[in-house]
C-alpha positions in Angstrom: 129.0 -163.6 227.1 129.0 -163.3 230.9 127.1 -165.2 232.3 123.5 -164.0 232.2 122.2 -165.4 236.0 124.6 -162.6 237.5 122.3 -160.0 236.2 119.2 -161.9 237.8 120.4 -160.6 240.9 118.4 -157.5 240.8 115.1 -159.4 240.4 113.0 -160.5 243.6 112.6 -164.0 244.3 109.0 -164.3 242.5 110.6 -162.8 239.5 113.3 -164.9 239.2 111.2 -167.9 239.5 109.3 -166.7 236.8 112.2 -165.6 234.7 114.1 -169.3 235.2 111.1 -171.1 234.5 112.1 -173.0 231.0 109.6 -175.6 229.8 106.2 -176.1 230.3 103.3 -173.7 231.4 103.6 -171.2 234.2 100.9 -168.3 234.8 102.6 -165.3 236.5 99.6 -163.6 238.8 101.2 -160.2 238.6 99.8 -157.6 240.6 99.7 -153.5 239.6 103.3 -152.2 239.7 105.1 -155.5 240.3 107.4 -155.1 237.5 106.0 -157.4 235.8 107.4 -155.9 232.1 111.1 -156.9 233.9 110.0 -160.3 234.7 108.7 -160.7 230.5 112.2 -158.9 229.1 114.7 -160.8 231.4 112.7 -164.0 230.4 113.1 -163.6 227.2 117.0 -162.5 227.6 117.3 -165.6 229.7 116.0 -167.9 226.9 118.6 -166.8 224.3 121.5 -166.2 226.8 121.1 -169.1 228.9 119.2 -171.7 227.0 120.2 -171.0 223.9 116.6 -170.5 222.3 116.8 -169.3 218.8 115.2 -165.9 218.9 113.1 -166.4 216.0 111.6 -169.0 218.0 109.9 -166.6 220.7 106.7 -165.0 220.5 105.9 -162.2 223.0 101.9 -160.7 222.8 101.2 -157.2 224.2 98.2 -155.5 224.1 99.3 -152.1 223.2 102.0 -151.0 220.4 103.4 -148.8 223.0 104.0 -151.6 225.3 105.6 -153.5 222.5 108.2 -150.9 221.8 109.0 -150.8 225.4 109.3 -154.2 225.6 111.8 -154.6 222.3 113.8 -151.4 223.9 114.1 -153.2 227.2 115.2 -156.3 225.8 117.6 -154.9 223.4 119.1 -153.0 226.6 119.6 -156.1 228.4 121.5 -157.9 225.7 123.5 -154.7 224.9 124.4 -154.6 228.5 125.5 -158.2 229.1 127.3 -157.7 225.6 129.1 -154.7 226.8 130.3 -156.5 230.2 131.7 -159.4 228.2 133.6 -157.7 225.2 134.5 -154.4 227.1 134.4 -155.3 230.9 131.9 -152.1 231.5 128.7 -150.8 231.5 127.3 -149.9 228.3 126.8 -146.2 229.5 130.6 -146.6 230.0 131.2 -147.0 226.0 131.9 -144.1 223.5 128.9 -143.6 221.4 129.6 -144.8 218.1 130.8 -147.9 220.3 127.2 -148.3 221.7 125.7 -147.7 218.4 128.1 -150.3 216.5 127.3 -152.7 219.5 123.8 -151.9 219.3 123.6 -152.9 215.5 125.2 -156.3 216.3 122.4 -157.1 218.9 119.9 -156.1 216.4 121.3 -158.1 213.3 122.0 -161.3 215.7 119.5 -161.4 218.1 116.0 -159.0 218.4 115.3 -158.6 214.6 114.2 -162.2 214.7 112.3 -162.0 217.9 108.6 -161.7 217.6 107.1 -158.9 219.5 104.0 -157.0 218.7 100.2 -156.9 219.8 98.0 -159.8 219.0 96.8 -157.9 215.8 99.7 -156.9 214.6 101.6 -160.5 214.9 98.7 -161.7 212.8 98.8 -159.7 210.4 102.5 -160.8 209.9 101.2 -164.4 210.0 98.6 -163.3 207.2 101.1 -161.8 204.8 102.7 -164.7 204.6 99.4 -167.1 205.1 96.5 -165.6 203.8 96.2 -166.9 199.9 96.1 -170.5 201.6 92.8 -169.8 202.9 89.6 -169.6 201.8 86.2 -169.4 203.8 83.4 -171.6 204.0 82.0 -169.6 200.8 84.7 -169.5 198.8 85.8 -166.1 199.7 89.1 -165.2 199.1 92.1 -162.9 199.8 95.6 -162.0 198.5 98.6 -160.6 200.5 98.5 -156.9 199.7 94.9 -156.7 201.6 94.0 -153.4 203.4 93.1 -153.1 207.1 89.5 -151.3 207.1 89.3 -149.2 210.4 85.8 -148.1 211.9 84.6 -145.5 209.6 85.6 -147.3 206.6 83.6 -150.3 208.3 80.8 -148.3 209.2 80.7 -146.8 205.6 80.3 -150.5 204.0 77.2 -151.3 206.6 75.4 -148.3 206.1 75.3 -148.7 202.5 74.0 -152.1 202.7 71.5 -151.2 205.0 70.5 -148.5 203.1 71.1 -148.7 199.6 71.3 -152.5 199.2 68.4 -154.2 201.4 66.5 -150.9 201.8 65.9 -151.1 205.4 64.7 -148.4 207.6 67.8 -146.8 208.9 66.2 -145.9 212.3 65.2 -149.3 212.9 68.5 -151.3 212.1 70.8 -148.7 213.2 74.2 -149.2 211.4 76.1 -149.0 214.5 74.3 -151.8 216.5 74.4 -154.0 213.5 78.1 -153.6 212.9 78.4 -154.5 216.6 76.5 -157.6 216.5 78.3 -158.5 213.7 81.8 -157.5 215.9 80.3 -160.0 218.7 79.6 -162.5 216.4 83.1 -162.6 214.9 84.5 -162.5 218.2 82.4 -165.6 219.0 83.6 -167.0 215.4 80.2 -167.1 214.4 79.3 -167.6 211.0 76.1 -165.3 209.4 74.1 -169.0 209.4 75.0 -169.2 213.1 73.8 -166.1 213.7 70.6 -166.9 212.4 70.3 -170.2 213.6 71.2 -168.0 217.2 68.5 -165.3 216.9 65.5 -167.3 215.1 63.4 -163.9 214.5 63.1 -161.4 212.1 65.9 -159.3 213.7 68.4 -162.2 213.6 67.6 -163.1 209.8 68.8 -158.8 208.6 71.7 -159.1 210.8 72.8 -162.3 209.2 71.8 -160.8 205.9 74.0 -157.7 206.5 76.7 -159.8 207.4 77.0 -162.2 204.5 77.3 -158.7 202.2 79.5 -157.1 204.6 81.8 -160.7 204.3 81.1 -160.3 200.3 82.5 -156.8 200.4 85.3 -157.3 202.1 86.2 -159.8 200.1 85.7 -157.6 196.6 87.8 -155.0 198.3 90.4 -157.4 199.4 90.2 -156.0 202.9 89.6 -157.2 206.3 88.7 -155.7 209.6 90.0 -155.6 213.0 88.2 -158.6 214.4 89.5 -160.4 211.1 92.7 -160.0 211.7 92.6 -162.7 214.7 89.7 -164.8 213.3 91.4 -165.8 210.0 94.3 -167.1 211.3 92.7 -169.1 213.7 90.4 -170.4 210.7 93.3 -170.7 208.6 94.8 -173.2 211.4 91.8 -175.3 211.7 91.3 -175.7 207.6 95.1 -175.9 207.0 97.1 -178.5 209.3 100.1 -177.7 207.2 100.1 -174.2 208.0 99.0 -174.7 211.6 102.1 -177.1 211.9 104.6 -174.5 210.6 104.0 -172.0 213.3 103.5 -174.2 216.1 107.0 -175.6 215.3 108.1 -171.8 214.6 106.9 -170.5 218.0 108.3 -172.7 220.9 108.1 -170.0 223.6 104.9 -168.1 224.0 104.8 -164.9 226.1 101.5 -163.4 226.5 101.0 -159.8 228.5 97.6 -158.8 230.1 96.7 -162.3 229.8 93.3 -161.2 231.8 92.4 -159.2 228.6 92.4 -162.2 226.6 88.9 -162.7 224.4 88.0 -166.6 223.3 89.4 -165.8 219.6 92.9 -165.0 221.2 92.6 -168.1 223.6 92.3 -170.1 220.5 94.8 -168.5 218.4 97.5 -169.2 221.2 96.0 -172.8 222.0 96.5 -173.9 218.7 100.3 -172.2 218.2 101.1 -173.8 221.7 99.5 -177.4 221.0 99.1 -177.8 217.4 95.4 -178.5 217.1 95.5 -181.0 220.5 93.5 -179.8 223.7 95.6 -178.5 226.6 94.7 -181.4 228.8 95.9 -183.7 225.9 98.8 -181.9 225.2 102.7 -183.2 227.1 105.1 -182.3 224.9 106.4 -179.7 226.6 110.5 -180.8 225.8 111.8 -177.1 224.7 108.5 -175.0 224.5 106.6 -173.0 226.9 103.5 -170.7 227.2 104.0 -167.8 229.8 101.3 -165.8 230.7 101.2 -162.9 232.7 98.2 -161.0 234.3 95.8 -160.2 237.0 92.0 -160.7 237.2 91.8 -158.0 239.5 92.8 -155.4 236.5 90.2 -157.2 233.9 88.1 -154.3 233.0 87.3 -154.7 229.3 84.6 -157.2 229.2 82.8 -154.9 226.6 85.3 -155.5 224.1 85.0 -159.1 224.6 87.6 -159.9 226.8 86.9 -162.8 229.2 88.8 -162.7 232.5 87.7 -166.4 233.4 90.3 -167.6 230.6 93.1 -166.2 232.9 91.5 -168.0 235.8 90.9 -171.7 234.2 94.5 -171.5 233.0 95.6 -173.9 236.0 93.0 -176.3 234.8 93.9 -175.8 231.4 97.4 -176.2 231.2 98.6 -176.1 234.6 98.8 -178.6 237.2 95.6 -177.4 238.7 97.2 -177.8 242.6 96.5 -175.2 245.5 98.1 -172.2 245.1 100.7 -173.3 247.9 101.8 -176.4 246.0 101.5 -175.6 242.5 104.7 -175.5 240.3 102.8 -173.6 237.1 101.5 -170.3 239.0 103.9 -168.0 240.4 102.6 -164.8 242.3 104.2 -161.4 241.7 102.7 -159.3 244.9 105.7 -156.9 245.8 104.7 -153.4 244.3 106.9 -150.9 243.4 104.8 -148.0 242.4 102.5 -147.1 244.9 102.7 -145.9 248.9 101.6 -148.3 251.4 98.3 -146.4 252.2 97.6 -146.3 248.5 98.1 -150.4 248.4 96.0 -151.0 251.2 92.9 -149.0 250.1 93.3 -151.0 247.0 93.9 -154.2 248.7 90.9 -153.5 251.0 88.3 -152.7 248.3 89.3 -155.4 245.8 89.1 -157.9 248.4 85.3 -157.8 248.1 85.4 -159.3 244.7 84.8 -162.9 244.8 86.3 -163.8 241.0 89.3 -163.4 241.6 93.0 -165.3 242.5 93.7 -164.2 246.2 97.3 -161.9 246.2 98.2 -158.9 248.4 100.1 -156.2 246.9 103.0 -155.3 249.3 104.6 -152.1 249.4 108.1 -151.3 249.1 108.1 -148.0 249.8 107.0 -145.9 252.7 103.4 -145.5 254.0 103.0 -141.8 252.7 100.0 -139.3 252.8 96.5 -140.6 253.7 94.0 -140.8 250.7 91.9 -137.6 250.9 88.2 -138.0 250.1 86.1 -134.9 249.1 82.4 -134.4 249.3 81.6 -131.5 247.0 78.3 -129.4 246.8 78.2 -130.2 243.0 79.8 -130.8 240.0 81.2 -127.2 239.7 82.8 -127.5 243.4 84.0 -131.0 242.5 86.4 -129.3 239.6 87.0 -126.3 241.4 88.6 -128.5 244.6 90.5 -130.2 241.9 92.2 -127.2 240.2 92.8 -125.9 244.0 94.6 -128.9 245.0 96.7 -128.8 241.5 98.0 -125.2 242.4 98.6 -125.9 246.0 100.5 -128.8 245.3 102.8 -127.5 242.6 103.4 -124.4 244.7 104.7 -126.5 247.7 106.5 -129.3 245.2 109.1 -127.8 243.2 109.7 -131.1 241.8 106.2 -131.7 241.1 105.2 -130.5 237.2 101.6 -130.4 235.5 102.7 -133.6 233.6 102.5 -135.3 236.8 98.8 -135.4 237.2 95.9 -137.3 236.2 92.3 -136.7 236.5 90.6 -140.1 236.2 86.5 -140.5 235.3 84.1 -142.9 234.6 83.0 -141.2 231.6 84.1 -138.8 229.0 80.9 -136.7 229.7 82.4 -135.6 233.2 85.7 -134.1 231.8 83.6 -130.7 230.7 83.1 -129.2 233.9 86.7 -129.8 234.8 88.1 -128.6 231.7 85.7 -125.3 232.1 87.5 -124.6 235.3 90.8 -125.3 234.4 90.1 -123.1 231.0 89.4 -120.4 233.3 92.3 -120.9 236.0 94.6 -121.4 232.9 95.9 -124.8 233.6 97.4 -126.4 230.9 95.8 -130.1 230.1 95.0 -132.9 227.4 92.5 -135.1 226.9 93.9 -139.0 226.3 92.1 -140.6 224.5 90.9 -137.9 221.9 90.8 -138.5 218.1 93.6 -140.6 216.9 96.4 -138.8 214.3 95.2 -141.6 212.1 91.4 -140.5 212.7 91.9 -137.0 211.3 90.3 -136.3 207.8 93.2 -135.0 206.1 95.6 -138.0 207.1 92.9 -140.6 206.2 92.5 -138.9 202.8 96.0 -139.4 201.8 96.0 -143.1 203.8 93.5 -143.8 200.9 95.5 -142.5 197.8 98.3 -144.5 199.8 96.0 -147.8 200.1 94.4 -147.6 196.7 98.1 -147.8 195.0 98.8 -150.7 197.5 95.8 -152.5 197.1 93.5 -151.5 193.9 90.7 -153.6 194.7 90.1 -150.8 197.7 87.0 -149.7 196.1 86.3 -147.8 199.6 89.5 -146.0 199.3 89.1 -145.3 195.9 86.1 -143.6 196.2 87.3 -141.5 199.5 89.5 -139.7 197.1 88.5 -139.8 193.3 87.3 -136.3 194.0 89.7 -135.2 196.8 90.7 -132.7 196.1 87.6 -131.2 193.6 88.5 -132.7 190.0 85.0 -131.8 188.8 84.0 -135.5 189.6 80.2 -135.3 190.5 77.9 -138.2 192.4 76.4 -139.3 189.3 79.1 -139.7 187.5 80.7 -141.9 190.3 77.4 -143.7 190.7 77.8 -144.6 186.8 81.5 -145.8 187.3 80.5 -148.0 190.5 77.2 -149.5 188.9 79.0 -150.5 186.0 81.5 -152.3 188.1 79.0 -153.9 189.8 77.0 -155.0 186.7 80.1 -156.4 185.0 81.4 -158.3 188.3 84.6 -156.4 188.0 86.6 -154.5 190.6 86.2 -150.4 190.5 89.6 -150.1 189.4 89.3 -152.1 186.5 86.8 -149.4 184.7 88.9 -146.6 186.2 91.9 -148.1 184.4 90.3 -148.3 181.2 90.3 -144.7 179.2 87.5 -145.9 176.7 85.0 -147.0 179.7 86.0 -143.8 181.4 84.9 -141.4 178.9 82.1 -143.4 177.7 80.6 -143.6 181.4 81.9 -140.1 182.4 81.6 -137.7 179.8 82.4 -134.2 180.7 83.9 -135.5 183.6 86.1 -137.9 182.1 88.9 -135.4 182.1 89.0 -135.7 186.1 88.5 -139.4 186.4 91.3 -139.9 184.4 93.7 -137.6 185.9 92.9 -139.6 189.3 93.7 -142.8 187.5 96.9 -141.6 186.5 98.1 -140.7 189.8 97.6 -144.1 191.0 98.5 -146.0 188.0 101.8 -144.3 187.7 102.9 -145.0 191.7 101.4 -148.6 191.2 104.2 -149.4 188.7 107.1 -147.9 191.4 105.2 -149.3 194.4 108.2 -152.2 194.6 111.2 -150.0 193.7 110.4 -146.4 195.3 110.6 -146.1 198.9 107.1 -145.5 200.9 108.5 -141.8 201.7 109.1 -140.8 198.0 106.2 -142.4 197.0 104.1 -140.8 199.5 105.7 -137.5 198.8 104.9 -137.7 194.6 101.3 -138.8 195.4 100.6 -135.8 197.3 102.5 -133.5 194.8 101.0 -135.0 191.7 97.1 -135.3 193.2 97.1 -131.7 193.5 96.3 -132.1 197.9 99.1 -130.3 198.9 98.4 -127.6 196.7 94.7 -127.5 197.3 95.3 -126.9 201.0 98.1 -124.3 200.1 95.3 -122.4 198.2 92.6 -122.5 200.8 94.9 -120.0 203.1 93.2 -120.6 206.0 94.4 -121.5 209.9 92.3 -125.1 209.5 94.0 -125.8 206.3 97.8 -124.7 208.2 96.9 -127.1 210.8 95.7 -130.1 208.2 99.1 -129.2 206.1 101.0 -129.3 209.2 99.3 -133.0 209.8 100.4 -134.2 206.4 103.7 -133.2 207.0 103.8 -135.2 210.5 102.3 -138.1 208.0 105.5 -138.0 206.0 107.7 -137.8 209.1 105.8 -141.3 210.3 106.8 -142.7 207.3 110.3 -141.7 207.2 110.5 -142.5 211.0 109.4 -146.4 209.7 111.9 -146.6 207.0 114.9 -145.7 209.6 113.5 -148.0 211.8 112.9 -150.7 209.5 116.4 -150.2 208.2 118.1 -153.4 208.6 118.6 -156.3 206.0 115.0 -158.5 205.5 113.2 -155.6 207.3 109.9 -154.4 205.5 110.4 -151.2 204.6 107.4 -151.0 202.2 104.0 -149.1 201.6 102.4 -152.3 202.7 104.1 -152.5 205.9 103.6 -148.8 206.4 100.2 -149.0 206.0 99.6 -152.0 208.1 101.3 -150.3 211.0 99.2 -147.1 210.6 96.3 -149.3 210.6 97.1 -151.0 213.6 98.2 -147.6 215.7 95.9 -147.1 218.6 95.1 -143.7 220.7 97.5 -144.2 223.2 100.4 -144.4 221.1 100.2 -140.8 220.3 100.5 -139.8 223.7 104.3 -138.5 225.3 105.4 -138.9 228.3 107.0 -135.6 227.9 104.0 -133.8 227.5 103.4 -131.5 230.6 100.1 -130.6 230.7 97.5 -132.6 233.3 96.3 -135.6 232.1 92.5 -136.2 231.6 90.8 -139.3 230.7 88.6 -142.3 231.5 89.5 -144.9 233.8 89.5 -147.3 231.3 92.1 -145.3 229.4 94.5 -145.1 232.0 95.1 -148.8 232.4 99.0 -149.6 232.2 99.7 -145.8 233.2 101.2 -144.2 236.5 101.1 -140.9 237.8 102.7 -139.2 241.4 99.0 -137.5 241.6 95.8 -138.8 240.8 92.2 -137.4 241.4 89.3 -140.0 240.8 86.5 -138.3 240.7 82.4 -138.8 240.7 82.2 -141.7 243.1 78.6 -141.9 243.1 76.1 -144.3 242.8 74.4 -144.8 239.3 77.8 -142.8 238.0 80.3 -145.5 239.4 79.6 -147.8 239.7 77.8 -147.0 236.8 74.0 -147.1 236.4 73.7 -150.6 233.9 76.1 -152.5 236.5 73.4 -152.3 239.7 71.1 -155.2 238.4 74.3 -157.5 238.1 76.6 -158.8 240.7 79.3 -160.0 238.4 79.3 -156.3 236.1 79.7 -154.6 240.1 82.8 -156.7 240.3 84.2 -155.4 237.3 83.1 -151.8 238.6 85.0 -152.4 241.5 87.9 -153.7 239.7 87.8 -150.9 237.3 88.2 -148.6 240.5 90.9 -150.6 241.8 92.8 -149.8 238.7 92.4 -145.9 239.0 93.9 -146.1 242.8 96.7 -148.1 241.5 97.6 -145.5 238.9 98.6 -143.5 241.8 102.2 -143.3 242.8 102.4 -140.3 245.6 99.0 -139.0 246.4 95.4 -140.0 245.7 92.5 -137.9 246.0 88.9 -139.2 245.6 85.6 -137.1 245.1 81.8 -137.3 245.1 79.5 -134.8 244.8 76.2 -134.4 246.8 74.2 -133.5 243.8 75.2 -133.3 240.0 74.1 -132.4 236.5 75.3 -134.8 234.1 72.8 -135.7 231.7 70.5 -132.3 231.6 68.9 -133.0 235.0 70.1 -132.2 238.4 69.4 -135.0 240.9 70.5 -135.5 244.5 73.4 -138.0 244.2 74.3 -140.7 246.9 77.8 -141.7 247.5 79.2 -144.8 245.7 79.3 -148.0 247.3 82.8 -148.5 247.0 83.1 -145.3 249.3 81.6 -147.3 252.1 84.4 -150.3 251.1 87.3 -148.1 251.7 88.8 -148.0 255.6 88.5 -145.0 257.2 91.9 -145.1 258.9 93.4 -144.8 255.5 91.2 -141.3 254.7 91.1 -137.5 255.5 87.8 -135.7 254.6 86.4 -132.4 254.6 82.9 -133.9 256.1 84.9 -135.2 259.2 84.9 -132.7 262.1 87.3 -134.5 264.6 89.8 -134.3 261.5 89.6 -130.7 260.6 92.7 -129.8 262.4 94.6 -132.6 260.9 93.1 -131.4 257.8 94.6 -127.9 258.3 97.9 -128.9 258.8 98.1 -131.0 255.9 98.9 -129.9 252.4 95.1 -129.5 251.3 94.4 -126.4 250.5 91.2 -125.0 252.1 88.4 -123.3 250.3 88.7 -120.0 249.1 85.5 -119.2 250.9 82.8 -120.9 252.6 79.8 -122.2 250.8 76.4 -121.9 251.8 74.9 -124.9 252.3 71.6 -125.8 250.1 68.8 -127.0 252.4 68.0 -130.9 252.1 64.7 -132.3 252.1 64.2 -134.6 255.0 63.8 -138.3 254.6 61.8 -141.1 256.0 64.9 -142.2 258.6 63.8 -145.7 258.1 66.8 -148.0 258.1 65.4 -151.4 257.7 64.5 -151.4 253.6 64.5 -154.5 252.0 64.6 -155.3 248.4 60.8 -155.8 247.1 59.2 -153.3 249.3 56.7 -150.5 247.7 58.6 -146.7 248.3 56.5 -143.6 247.6 58.1 -140.6 246.6 56.2 -137.0 246.5 57.8 -136.5 242.8 58.2 -139.8 241.1 55.6 -141.8 242.7 55.3 -145.1 243.8 58.0 -147.4 243.1 59.9 -150.7 243.8 62.8 -151.3 245.9 65.5 -152.9 243.6 68.8 -152.4 245.7 69.8 -151.9 248.9 73.3 -150.7 249.4 75.2 -150.0 252.8 73.4 -150.2 255.9 72.6 -148.3 258.7 73.5 -144.5 258.5 75.2 -145.0 255.0 72.2 -146.9 253.5 70.9 -145.6 250.1 68.2 -147.5 247.8 67.6 -148.3 244.3 63.9 -147.5 243.5 62.4 -148.4 240.1 59.2 -145.7 239.2 57.1 -147.1 236.3 57.4 -143.5 235.2 60.4 -142.0 236.5 62.5 -145.1 235.9 65.1 -146.4 238.4 66.5 -143.7 240.7 69.1 -144.0 243.6 67.9 -142.4 246.6 69.2 -141.9 250.2 66.0 -142.4 252.5 67.8 -139.9 254.9 67.5 -137.0 252.9 64.7 -137.5 250.2 61.1 -137.7 251.2 60.2 -141.4 250.9 58.2 -143.8 253.2 57.1 -146.9 252.6 53.7 -148.3 251.0 52.2 -150.6 254.2 
């Protein structure tokens, strides 16, 4: 091949420095829109083409399946382009279509097939398919390689059953979802039930530990794992089995991790063991032909509620790096050139995030022009806010023929904020979609079909068997099912062993035995063909023999028709899976498809070609970009959220969330807040967010500043259709020297105590905690508030 170094001239100096780093640790601090995916893919290509690293020795970790697919495609494109130049002396696009196909096929077989690129969960799942049978937990529980992956609804079914039926606990006192969260949190900390009980030495702690123990038993009995197990179990396996750990350490010599700020402690332990083979990072010094290359940005760490710990990124230099100052270090590179947003948007983002203390200093530098100023709109209420958004969208599309609905995004802090905006969208007939809604794989009919397929692949999966034993209706009642389950429990055998025995079924099921045996026959028939029949044919056969499709046709309703279409789309997904894994040694099995389906995320369902306005929470917007962005609801108690007000660290995360929202915008950014809002039933006066005070006025245009009225009229911000009548505002105390701890009297809420003071002077507002009304965010200039002398 031609020298790959020629291709590196397309990178900026910092990107090239990161890509050409070969051995040892490197932290790449990559700001929003700074080309981190480009750096990751070029690094992989450079390792293979310039350093002659075997592709099977490279592991690249992403945080979404969509990002993994994009990275794989970019890597293949780089290799194909390089090969085309070397072999034909011209760009890939200049080749005939059949030549391109032939070349890509060769690239796949010789290079990209052996690269491990995927999410933590998908990569760990692959490892466990190899080695899970070598693992035994501290209570002797075991699993085999045909394990199922339970999703959240499967897990909740088990947890509820344990709480209500197994332990006879009060469901209201021990809410299943809270217990589930406690167990997940324990797994993310690698804590056993005994350690949970030791940490919480009270009755509730004992109950959580008891449910946790029964839950682990159920998982083992069903030969199933949940999402937390997929990462925790390899960590435990590596600690338990030095031979297995040494194999994977030797296999993955060059490890690349995207979005490193979003890793949790279990993921960190996994990466560390793969890198150092069990040694502490500080003791490990065998970096010959080995590297760990992590890319991230502490300023974009917004997932603490998922146990993500951005201090892992902050500590990389001390753990793996040389620990030197930024100017002298050889184990850190900063990507600060932004290729996404205009300079005004970037300056706003830089100024805002500079208020955080827990970060690595960097300044995003624009490579584009200054752009339009950011428009800040003060709405009368949430309806006015929604109408403003729609007016601006209509005006922008009318004045910019190249702009489409699909290039506009509306970002909010909570899902509840979408209702009013949706209502106005519908009234004005604007097309929109809610990103992060129900996943395709969470739909009832899809879960039904997957339950059939999971039961065939793993008959120990009792949860799946019970879901479809009477779906469609086979006259198998609840009493019959309970008798079958009770027999399996008393005999200590999987439910499938009972169902697969005709004599046992006839004895236990009586008149319902015909339906049970018909169901068992379908499962048995396709289990026998599991290894010989393509997954698509098997699925088609199950859908027909089970009567599931016929039942949907008989219903003859619009809902049934939609469900039928979704089932057909699932079949298409299986065909696509087979096509994408058509090479030699590729896993085209039903087990492989089921693993992919279980690991799919709601973001994988989104289409970039969808010409509708995107509406989503700020958390869901991570990793996306849009020419036009509306960032709405910047009010105290809403954004930043009410629960963050007592915690400086939580406020910093809320500010990072605001930073993420701002940096989604490429061309235009609109920010809005309301003077009053009804969000959870009560209409209350709203106070502008403290983040608004942190935004430079010279970058903003607003409908509240008279001196800017002329400029506002001549900009492309459309004026309201008609002036609204302003409501009269209650006059406040006007006192501007409030301090935390002071007592305050409100005419309606009574006497309360000031817990927070936001802003100063005319922009000051207070958080006051009242004994009966709770905590309120109040502007002392607008509400009747006075000090208690």
